[in-house]
Structures are given as C-alpha cells and as structure tokens.
C-alpha positions in Angstrom: -0.1 -0.3 0.3 1.1 4.0 -0.7 -0.1 6.9 0.9 0.7 9.8 -1.4 -0.4 14.2 -0.7 -1.0 15.7 -3.8 0.7 19.1 -1.4 4.2 17.0 -1.2 4.3 15.3 -4.9 6.7 17.5 -6.9 5.4 19.1 -10.0 6.7 18.6 -13.2 6.2 21.6 -16.1 4.6 19.8 -19.5 5.3 20.5 -22.6 2.4 21.3 -24.4 -0.5 23.9 -23.6 -3.2 25.7 -25.3 -5.3 28.8 -24.4 -9.1 28.5 -24.4 -10.8 30.5 -27.4 -10.1 34.2 -26.9 -7.7 33.9 -24.6 -5.6 37.1 -24.0 -3.1 36.9 -20.9 -0.1 35.7 -22.3 1.2 32.3 -22.1 -0.3 29.3 -20.6 1.1 26.5 -18.6 0.0 23.2 -17.3 2.4 21.0 -14.3 1.9 17.0 -13.7 1.9 15.1 -10.4 2.6 11.3 -10.9 0.2 9.5 -8.3 0.6 5.8 -10.3 3.7 6.5 -12.5 4.6 3.4 -15.9 5.4 0.2 -13.8 3.6 1.1 -10.3 0.4 -1.0 -11.3 -0.9 -3.4 -13.9 -4.1 -1.6 -14.3 -3.6 2.1 -13.9 -1.6 5.4 -14.9 -2.8 8.4 -12.7 -1.6 12.1 -12.5 -3.0 15.4 -11.7 -2.2 18.1 -13.9 -2.5 21.5 -12.9 -3.7 23.6 -15.5 -2.8 28.0 -15.3 -5.4 30.0 -15.8 -7.2 29.9 -19.4 -4.5 26.5 -20.0 -6.7 23.9 -22.0 -5.2 20.4 -24.0 -5.8 21.1 -27.2 -8.0 18.7 -29.0 -6.8 15.4 -28.6 -7.6 11.2 -28.7 -7.1 8.4 -26.3 -7.1 4.9 -26.7 -8.8 3.7 -24.0 -10.8 4.9 -21.8 -9.8 7.9 -19.3 -11.6 9.7 -16.6 -10.9 13.1 -14.8 -11.7 13.5 -11.4 -11.5 17.7 -10.1 -9.8 18.8 -7.5 -9.7 22.2 -8.0 -10.8 25.4 -9.6 -13.0 25.8 -12.7 -13.4 25.0 -15.9 -14.8 22.7 -18.9 -14.5 19.4 -20.7 -15.7 19.8 -24.4 -15.8 16.7 -27.6 -17.3 17.4 -31.3 -20.9 18.2 -29.9 -20.6 19.1 -26.0 -18.8 21.5 -24.3 -19.7 21.4 -20.6 -18.1 23.8 -17.6 -17.0 21.3 -14.4 -15.5 21.9 -10.8 -14.3 20.6 -7.7 -15.9 16.8 -7.2 -17.0 16.8 -11.2 -16.0 13.6 -12.7 -15.8 13.6 -15.9 -15.4 9.8 -18.3 -14.3 9.9 -22.1 -14.3 7.0 -24.0 -11.3 5.6 -26.0 -11.1 7.3 -29.7 -13.5 10.7 -28.3 -12.1 13.5 -29.6 -12.3 16.0 -26.9 -10.5 18.7 -25.0 -10.4 19.9 -21.1 -8.5 22.9 -19.1 -9.0 25.7 -17.2 -11.4 28.7 -17.3 -10.0 32.1 -18.1 -10.6 32.9 -14.8 -8.7 30.3 -12.9 -6.6 27.4 -13.0 -7.9 24.2 -12.9 -6.3 20.8 -11.4 -7.8 17.5 -11.6 -7.1 13.4 -11.4 -6.2 11.3 -14.3 -6.9 8.0 -15.1 -6.2 5.7 -18.1 -4.2 2.5 -18.5 -0.6 1.9 -18.5 1.1 1.5 -21.4 -1.6 4.4 -23.2 -1.4 7.0 -26.0 -2.9 10.4 -26.7 -2.4 12.1 -30.4 -3.2 15.7 -31.1 
C-alpha cells in the first residue's frame, strides 16, 4: 500500500499548453504530478494535471477510456458535440477514441486527477 499527499508531490512541467478560445492573457502552462506511474500498476496510470488560468489541452484522442476527477478550480471538458463546465467534485468519463479537450477557465486555474491504462497514448 502507498499513501500519497498531492501537496508533497513534485510538479513537472508539461511540454505543451493551449489557451482557451479568446485567451489574451499571455503564455499558459501545465504541470503534472505522478500518482501511479508506468510500471507501478498493471491496471492504472494516474497523474494530477494542474492547468494555469486559461490553459487547456487542445483537441486530442486517447486509445483507452480516461477518467478526470476535478480537485481544484473550474474549467471545461468538451467533445465535438458538447462543452460542459466542470468544478471540484466532478468526474468526467471520456470514451476511447472520443476527440476532446479539457482545461481551466479564463478566470481560474484547474487541477484534475487523470486515470488511464498503462502504456496508453494520446494523439493531438
């Protein structure tokens, strides 16, 4: 058994961040905090992803289902047919192959826990 404290986990910068439509606030950023890394579980991979104000993932697709559990702030999750506001306590289930994006609103940061399958990939 492992017990982790999110506040004590190292934050690693992520390579890309896309501003939400209409963003005029300058550069945006994301960090990742590993919860369950590759090789630590046969069934799950999990991270906390922290989005700066106005930062989103950009459109992408995963080759497995993805769960997002919002832990701080407010933002959005969107597919090609729907855009929903998300906030602390919301859980988003995105099906494998569904084109989507998610991230912070223009006024608040957002943090969420991601859960995917080890070895899975995403494509922008």
